KETIVO-377549 format. One line per field, with one value per residue (C-alpha): residue number from 1; chain; x, y, z. Coordinates in nm, 4 decimals. Layout:
% residues N
seq <- [NUM;...]
mol <- [A;...]
u <- [X;...]
v <- [Y;...]
w <- [Z;...]
% end
This chain:
% residues 414
seq <- [1;2;3;4;5;6;7;8;9;10;11;12;13;14;15;16;17;18;19;20;21;22;23;24;25;26;27;28;29;30;31;32;33;34;35;36;37;38;39;40;41;42;43;44;45;46;47;48;49;50;51;52;53;54;55;56;57;58;59;60;61;62;63;64;65;66;67;68;69;70;71;72;73;74;75;76;77;78;79;80;81;82;83;84;85;86;87;88;89;90;91;92;93;94;95;96;97;98;99;100;101;102;103;104;105;106;107;108;109;110;111;112;113;114;115;116;117;118;119;120;121;122;123;124;125;126;127;128;129;130;131;132;133;134;135;136;137;138;139;140;141;142;143;144;145;146;147;148;149;150;151;152;153;154;155;156;157;158;159;160;161;162;163;164;165;166;167;168;169;170;171;172;173;174;175;176;177;178;179;180;181;182;183;184;185;186;187;188;189;190;191;192;193;194;195;196;197;198;199;200;201;202;203;204;205;206;207;208;209;210;211;212;213;214;215;216;217;218;219;220;221;222;223;224;225;226;227;228;229;230;231;232;233;234;235;236;237;238;239;240;241;242;243;244;245;246;247;248;249;250;251;252;253;254;255;256;257;258;259;260;261;262;263;264;265;266;267;268;269;270;271;272;273;274;275;276;277;278;279;280;281;282;283;284;285;286;287;288;289;290;291;292;293;294;295;296;297;298;299;300;301;302;303;304;305;306;307;308;309;310;311;312;313;314;315;316;317;318;319;320;321;322;323;324;325;326;327;328;329;330;331;332;333;334;335;336;337;338;339;340;341;342;343;344;345;346;347;348;349;350;351;352;353;354;355;356;357;358;359;360;361;362;363;364;365;366;367;368;369;370;371;372;373;374;375;376;377;378;379;380;381;382;383;384;385;386;387;388;389;390;391;392;393;394;395;396;397;398;399;400;401;402;403;404;405;406;407;408;409;410;411;412;413;414]
mol <- [A;A;A;A;A;A;A;A;A;A;A;A;A;A;A;A;A;A;A;A;A;A;A;A;A;A;A;A;A;A;A;A;A;A;A;A;A;A;A;A;A;A;A;A;A;A;A;A;A;A;A;A;A;A;A;A;A;A;A;A;A;A;A;A;A;A;A;A;A;A;A;A;A;A;A;A;A;A;A;A;A;A;A;A;A;A;A;A;A;A;A;A;A;A;A;A;A;A;A;A;A;A;A;A;A;A;A;A;A;A;A;A;A;A;A;A;A;A;A;A;A;A;A;A;A;A;A;A;A;A;A;A;A;A;A;A;A;A;A;A;A;A;A;A;A;A;A;A;A;A;A;A;A;A;A;A;A;A;A;A;A;A;A;A;A;A;A;A;A;A;A;A;A;A;A;A;A;A;A;A;A;A;A;A;A;A;A;A;A;A;A;A;A;A;A;A;A;A;A;A;A;A;A;A;A;A;A;A;A;A;A;A;A;A;A;A;A;A;A;A;A;A;A;A;A;A;A;A;A;A;A;A;A;A;A;A;A;A;A;A;A;A;A;A;A;A;A;A;A;A;A;A;A;A;A;A;A;A;A;A;A;A;A;A;A;A;A;A;A;A;A;A;A;A;A;A;A;A;A;A;A;A;A;A;A;A;A;A;A;A;A;A;A;A;A;A;A;A;A;A;A;A;A;A;A;A;A;A;A;A;A;A;A;A;A;A;A;A;A;A;A;A;A;A;A;A;A;A;A;A;A;A;A;A;A;A;A;A;A;A;A;A;A;A;A;A;A;A;A;A;A;A;A;A;A;A;A;A;A;A;A;A;A;A;A;A;A;A;A;A;A;A;A;A;A;A;A;A;A;A;A;A;A;A;A;A;A;A;A;A;A;A;A;A;A;A;A;A;A;A;A;A;A;A;A;A;A;A;A;A;A;A;A;A]
u <- [18.5294;18.7777;19.0763;19.2467;19.5636;19.6612;19.9637;20.0091;20.2580;20.3732;20.6954;20.7163;20.5131;20.5260;20.2632;20.2325;20.0172;19.8296;19.5001;19.3325;19.2359;19.5564;19.7953;20.1138;20.3948;20.6567;20.5132;20.3473;20.2752;19.9675;19.8088;19.4633;19.3392;18.9894;18.8413;18.4858;18.2909;17.9879;17.6894;17.3712;17.0616;16.7615;16.4536;16.1709;16.1004;16.2695;16.3914;16.7522;16.9031;17.2601;17.4983;17.8526;18.0770;18.3501;18.6712;18.8937;19.2001;19.4236;19.4210;19.4045;19.6654;19.6293;19.3263;19.1505;19.1828;19.3474;19.2557;18.9019;18.9507;19.0927;19.3510;19.2304;18.8776;18.9630;19.0530;18.7320;18.6574;18.7182;19.0725;19.1543;19.4806;19.3396;19.0912;18.7201;18.4337;18.0877;17.7898;17.8269;17.5342;17.2221;16.9331;16.6593;16.6161;16.2858;16.2772;15.9498;15.9672;15.7251;15.7712;15.9241;16.2932;16.5305;16.8984;17.1653;17.2680;17.6161;17.6999;17.8970;17.9492;17.5955;17.4035;17.3070;17.3477;17.0406;16.8095;16.5899;16.3456;16.5032;16.2088;16.1832;16.1355;16.3768;16.3048;16.5875;16.5360;16.7859;17.1403;17.3634;17.5739;17.4009;17.6921;17.5795;17.2909;17.3577;17.6325;17.8080;18.0681;18.2452;18.5867;18.5866;18.3805;18.5697;18.8645;18.9717;19.0426;19.0315;19.1094;19.1603;19.0610;18.7157;18.6024;18.6774;18.4771;18.1601;18.0361;18.2105;17.9195;17.6715;17.6569;17.5255;17.3672;17.6115;17.7740;18.1498;18.2069;17.9902;17.6666;17.3168;16.9627;16.7086;16.4950;16.5321;16.3366;16.4804;16.2974;16.5077;16.4251;16.6351;16.7797;16.7151;16.6615;16.5183;16.6205;16.5024;16.6294;16.5193;16.8015;16.8655;17.1043;17.3177;17.2427;17.6040;17.8214;18.0361;17.8856;17.7350;17.3757;17.1775;17.2254;17.6038;17.5587;17.4926;17.6467;18.0007;18.2377;18.3403;18.0150;17.9894;17.8209;17.7852;17.5804;17.2342;16.9873;16.7877;16.4101;16.3345;16.0946;16.2804;16.6478;16.6837;16.8387;16.6593;16.8250;16.6884;16.8895;16.8194;17.0267;17.0321;17.2300;17.3547;17.5948;17.8426;18.0032;17.9064;18.0703;17.8491;17.8107;17.5963;17.4762;17.3408;17.1857;17.1388;16.9595;16.9566;16.7872;16.8947;16.6958;16.8265;16.9616;17.2456;17.4603;17.4613;17.7840;17.6311;17.4881;17.8200;18.0007;17.8325;17.9287;18.2474;18.5071;18.3126;18.1458;17.8945;17.7279;17.5731;17.3661;17.2000;16.8442;16.6027;16.7430;16.7689;17.0644;17.0339;17.2458;17.2773;17.5289;17.6008;17.7975;17.9017;18.1124;18.1946;18.3897;18.6263;18.7725;18.7400;19.0282;18.9921;18.7158;18.6665;18.4514;18.3470;18.1527;18.0320;17.8320;17.6939;17.5223;17.3738;17.6633;17.4824;17.4806;17.7550;17.8379;17.7286;17.8553;18.1075;18.3149;18.2901;18.2975;18.0229;18.1103;18.3336;18.4314;18.6411;18.7651;18.9620;19.0647;19.1056;19.3166;19.3349;19.6787;19.6184;19.8493;20.1454;20.0288;19.8931;19.5223;19.4294;19.6223;19.4713;19.6188;19.4227;19.4687;19.2204;19.1975;18.9554;18.8919;18.6723;18.5596;18.3263;18.0767;18.1681;17.9980;18.1812;18.5087;18.4200;18.3439;18.6890;18.8578;18.6932;18.8544;18.5694;18.6235;18.4452;18.4521;18.7949;18.9041;18.9916;19.3383;19.2552;19.2609;19.2147;19.3694;19.1081;19.1884;19.0134;19.1625;19.3115;19.4009;19.5623;19.5691;19.7332;19.7552;19.8696;19.7078;19.8781;19.6778;19.8532;19.7079;19.4659;19.2765;19.5499;19.5862;19.8789;19.8520;20.0942;19.9283;20.0434;19.8383;19.9284;19.7148;19.7388;19.5671;19.4771;19.1512;19.1087;19.4106;19.6743;19.8910;19.9539;20.1078;20.1206;20.1215;20.2469;20.0932;20.2524;20.0444;20.0304;19.7465;19.7088;19.3620;19.2483;18.9038;18.7220]
v <- [2.8727;2.5853;2.4877;2.1481;2.0437;1.6756;1.5004;1.1250;0.8903;0.5312;0.3564;0.0892;-0.2250;-0.5778;-0.7089;-1.0117;-0.8110;-0.4806;-0.3663;-0.0389;0.0338;-0.0919;0.1194;0.1813;-0.0403;0.2366;0.4381;0.7758;1.0968;1.3172;1.6197;1.7706;2.1142;2.2131;2.5459;2.5938;2.9108;2.8310;3.0579;3.0258;3.2432;3.2110;3.2417;3.2225;3.0439;2.7042;2.7451;2.7774;2.8146;2.6953;2.7123;2.5913;2.7190;2.4608;2.5054;2.2016;2.0873;1.7805;1.4051;1.0946;0.8258;0.6830;0.9067;0.7551;0.3907;0.0683;0.0493;-0.0156;0.1513;0.4459;0.6351;0.9953;1.1128;1.4460;1.2809;1.3137;1.0654;1.3352;1.4722;1.8084;1.9897;2.3417;2.4667;2.4127;2.5502;2.4245;2.5077;2.1866;2.2458;2.4580;2.3415;2.4465;2.2810;2.3248;2.2215;2.1684;2.1412;1.9527;2.1660;2.0587;2.0677;2.2594;2.2162;2.4489;2.3784;2.5121;2.6786;2.4844;2.4975;2.3719;2.4769;2.8108;2.8420;2.8557;2.6622;2.3792;2.1440;1.8101;1.6386;1.7703;1.6953;1.8288;1.8329;1.8979;1.9604;2.0623;1.9675;1.8201;1.5164;1.2086;1.1985;1.5342;1.3484;0.9723;0.7382;0.9974;0.8987;1.1103;0.9524;0.8546;1.0810;1.3790;1.3158;1.6766;1.6354;1.2648;0.9379;0.9903;0.6570;0.6049;0.3066;0.5105;0.8082;0.6135;0.2561;0.1192;-0.1072;0.1819;0.2866;0.6232;0.8560;1.1232;1.2761;1.2429;1.5182;1.3538;1.5602;1.5188;1.6520;1.4970;1.5225;1.3870;1.3805;1.3330;1.2637;1.3478;1.2230;1.2492;0.8957;0.7964;0.9235;0.8046;0.9324;0.8746;1.0069;0.9935;1.0975;1.1292;0.9037;1.0167;0.8465;0.7276;0.5270;0.7643;1.0482;1.3908;1.4784;1.7084;2.0257;1.9919;2.1322;2.4694;2.4420;2.3435;2.5844;2.4887;2.2977;1.9218;1.8480;1.4769;1.5496;1.4004;1.2289;0.9191;0.9672;1.1033;0.8299;0.5633;0.6125;0.6857;0.5849;0.5485;0.5206;0.4730;0.4994;0.4593;0.5959;0.4736;0.6758;0.4956;0.5301;0.2792;0.3749;0.7359;0.7446;0.8146;0.5753;0.5468;0.2627;0.3428;0.0698;0.1643;0.0137;0.1320;0.0515;0.1839;0.1568;0.2292;0.1017;-0.1122;-0.3816;-0.7387;-0.9225;-1.2605;-1.1463;-0.9857;-1.3197;-1.4102;-1.0824;-1.0664;-0.8461;-0.8396;-0.5133;-0.4626;-0.1705;-0.4262;-0.5666;-0.2483;-0.3125;-0.1909;-0.3392;-0.2922;-0.3056;-0.3096;-0.3422;-0.2967;-0.1340;-0.0835;0.2104;0.2189;0.4419;0.4378;0.6746;0.4758;0.7698;1.1434;1.1294;0.7827;0.6555;0.3397;0.2911;0.0319;-0.0042;-0.3293;-0.3669;-0.6038;-0.5587;-0.8088;-0.7700;-0.8979;-0.5742;-0.3272;-0.0619;0.2776;0.5486;0.4811;0.1596;-0.1948;-0.3504;-0.6010;-0.6735;-0.4889;-0.4437;-0.1773;-0.1198;0.1737;0.3959;0.7727;0.9312;1.2958;1.4292;1.5217;1.2412;1.4086;1.7663;1.8282;1.8464;1.9710;1.6965;1.3640;1.0250;0.7482;0.3840;0.1686;-0.1419;-0.2306;-0.5650;-0.5823;-0.8368;-0.9035;-1.1700;-1.4769;-1.3465;-1.0141;-1.2109;-1.4003;-1.0703;-0.9322;-1.2588;-1.2200;-0.8770;-0.6604;-0.3208;-0.1476;0.2001;0.1423;-0.2108;-0.3997;-0.5522;-0.7584;-1.0771;-1.1708;-1.3938;-1.3125;-1.2122;-0.9784;-0.6312;-0.5358;-0.1771;-0.0275;0.3476;0.5560;0.9339;1.2108;1.5540;1.8519;2.1705;2.5046;2.8395;3.0095;2.6819;2.5302;2.1509;1.9508;1.5742;1.2929;0.9762;0.6233;0.3484;-0.0123;-0.1997;-0.5747;-0.7287;-0.3934;-0.4180;-0.7754;-0.9069;-1.1280;-1.0905;-0.7216;-0.5297;-0.4771;-0.0964;0.1561;0.5027;0.8010;1.1159;1.4618;1.7122;2.0779;2.1963;2.5438;2.6745;2.9483]
w <- [14.5569;14.5323;14.3228;14.3084;14.1267;14.1105;13.9702;13.9372;13.7767;13.7714;13.6682;13.4002;13.4528;13.3203;13.0779;12.8495;12.6059;12.5753;12.4309;12.3403;12.7025;12.8685;13.0736;12.8726;13.0007;12.9781;13.2667;13.2552;13.4471;13.4164;13.5875;13.6336;13.7392;13.8497;13.9588;14.0881;14.1647;14.3813;14.4335;14.6351;14.6814;14.9107;14.6902;14.9413;15.2661;15.2550;14.8944;14.7772;14.4303;14.3734;14.0779;14.0183;13.7380;13.6765;13.4786;13.4261;13.2355;13.2211;13.1757;13.3878;13.3405;12.9884;12.9323;13.2368;13.1299;13.2427;13.6134;13.7395;14.0784;13.8898;14.0982;14.0514;14.1249;13.9652;13.6327;13.4346;13.1590;12.9016;12.9136;12.7571;12.6869;12.7274;12.9908;12.9293;13.1390;13.2269;13.4426;13.6384;13.8746;13.8807;14.0954;14.3323;14.6705;14.8540;15.2198;15.4063;15.7838;16.0071;16.3170;16.6446;16.7283;16.5017;16.4242;16.2900;15.9304;15.8511;15.5227;15.2634;14.8891;14.8166;15.1302;15.2850;15.6601;15.8819;16.1090;15.9846;16.1553;16.2424;16.0700;15.7150;15.3460;15.0859;14.7109;14.4637;14.0915;13.8255;13.7332;14.0028;14.0875;14.2272;14.4721;14.6138;14.7770;14.7783;14.9061;15.1216;15.3799;15.6403;15.5804;15.2120;14.9907;14.8438;14.6060;14.6504;15.0235;15.1150;14.9332;14.5605;14.4008;14.2532;14.4645;14.7800;14.6492;14.5605;14.5542;14.2468;14.1432;14.1341;13.7689;13.8750;13.6174;13.5062;13.2033;13.1456;13.4049;13.6720;13.6493;13.5076;13.5340;13.7670;14.0767;14.4283;14.7514;15.1010;15.4269;15.7322;16.0818;16.4011;16.3720;16.0118;15.6579;15.3259;14.9832;14.6270;14.2948;13.9289;13.6955;13.3229;13.1270;12.8348;12.5020;12.4678;12.7058;12.9061;12.7012;12.7554;12.8359;12.6082;12.8126;12.7697;12.4173;12.5821;12.9317;12.8288;12.6514;12.3895;12.3391;12.2948;11.9611;12.0485;12.3618;12.3878;12.6214;12.5780;12.5936;12.9396;13.0487;12.8517;12.9481;13.3180;13.6456;13.9771;14.3169;14.6685;14.9878;15.3576;15.6415;16.0029;16.2544;16.5627;16.8541;16.9945;17.3236;17.2673;16.9231;16.6184;16.3283;16.0165;15.7939;15.4455;15.2269;14.8599;14.5601;14.1999;13.8693;13.5284;13.2072;12.8587;12.5288;12.6633;12.5057;12.6389;12.7239;12.6381;12.3053;12.2106;12.2336;11.9031;11.7333;11.5222;11.6855;12.0163;11.9101;12.1906;12.0099;11.7721;12.0606;12.1866;12.3058;12.5714;12.8936;13.2692;13.5057;13.8838;14.1954;14.5694;14.8001;15.1676;15.3046;15.6725;15.8937;16.2651;16.4856;16.7102;16.9006;16.8469;16.5984;16.4411;16.2152;16.0113;15.7023;15.4478;15.1256;14.9707;14.6505;14.3874;14.0519;13.8069;13.5605;13.2486;13.0491;12.9706;13.2264;13.0988;13.3291;13.6085;13.6279;13.4880;13.8379;13.9281;14.2919;14.5361;14.8972;15.0703;15.4245;15.5566;15.8451;15.8741;16.1518;16.2522;16.3470;16.7121;16.8301;16.6559;16.7266;16.3777;16.4558;16.1072;15.9265;15.8211;15.7344;15.5646;15.4670;15.2747;15.0604;14.7809;14.6128;14.3016;14.0443;13.7524;13.6480;13.4438;13.1295;13.1640;13.1867;12.8670;12.6925;12.7817;12.6806;12.3374;12.2985;12.4261;12.5878;12.8731;13.0218;13.1772;13.0828;12.7643;12.7255;12.4151;12.6252;12.9906;13.2560;13.5164;13.8692;14.1102;14.1116;14.4484;14.5309;14.8394;14.8963;15.1662;15.1881;15.4179;15.3984;15.5583;15.6128;15.5844;15.6915;15.4531;15.3847;15.1674;15.1818;15.0420;15.0027;14.9283;14.8001;14.7165;14.5526;14.4764;14.2228;14.1613;13.8573;13.6996;13.5021;13.6391;13.4469;13.6110;13.2996;13.3681;13.6569;13.9446;13.9316;14.1868;14.1465;14.3188;14.3538;14.4999;14.5376;14.6279;14.7300;14.8236;14.9138;15.0978]
% end
């Protein structure tokens, strides 16, 4: 079980103009609440069933719009005034061992404790988050306990398959070896940008009447990831290259430039989008770790699921509090720089809108974000975080901002 409460706000900002997806210039404060009940059951040898009942409420700043590296990973793309509930996850994982050495696998919210062969295959089928399996990082992965902004939770160029809450149906296979791993996933896309998948009609309360999938073998996302574990001076590190390919009825930025009003929905056609990412982490000392993500996608078609970013790079450091006698506390500092392709810039200049951007015009500049946080751990597994983020050129626009976002977070789990 876990519960997380976040609050964020920013003071007034300067802007030469505003559009439908722009942050309000007057400043704003918003909150979110989430509550998860996790359950797991061992079905037979090597098989586990897991479910997650999620309840959420609240809004991101401006309804989760206006900043590409959005400041709150708990701010879902659908904001609600009153609590809603959903079966966020339900899946079966079958693990097949190949004998030999075994290792202890600790229990967590989506894993049952036990011993498993070091060399093994794991198959997962059902409803889950692609982030449960892919693009993980020890220091920048969980917005409920670590950095809060989206580009420090996942690779911002990976338009990963998900509904507006971050989950979808699919299958994955993982091959684990002592020093490396390979992973592959085939996942369903919603039939609307930033929409809901078909099962959300029944798994969200109140139900979502607009929910729907594209045809299963027509609208999909595939992802492949490698993992190489290494050691430098006795300190562990990991490098994870990732590639993805999405197929669906997407709009084209170039084609939209000829459409009155830059209505990208008038250009929907069967298209592909693809990209690559690299995720790295390295322990420097027992209490200090550094990490980075870089990514690129082709940027010709509209983003469908996550952010509108076409290329990005991040670098950060995470420090445990042993040096100041707070061994359970953590401090973090990271920077992210992100940009978009030329044709995407032209689309925004023409008045187009994306998942998060759309100011009605554009004076292009790469978006730069800096985030720092301090998490203090109280007894009884309660964590309190103070967070500050500075964003220059929000939504790639030099004519708006900069923005300073102040945040706090309370997280509890057992």
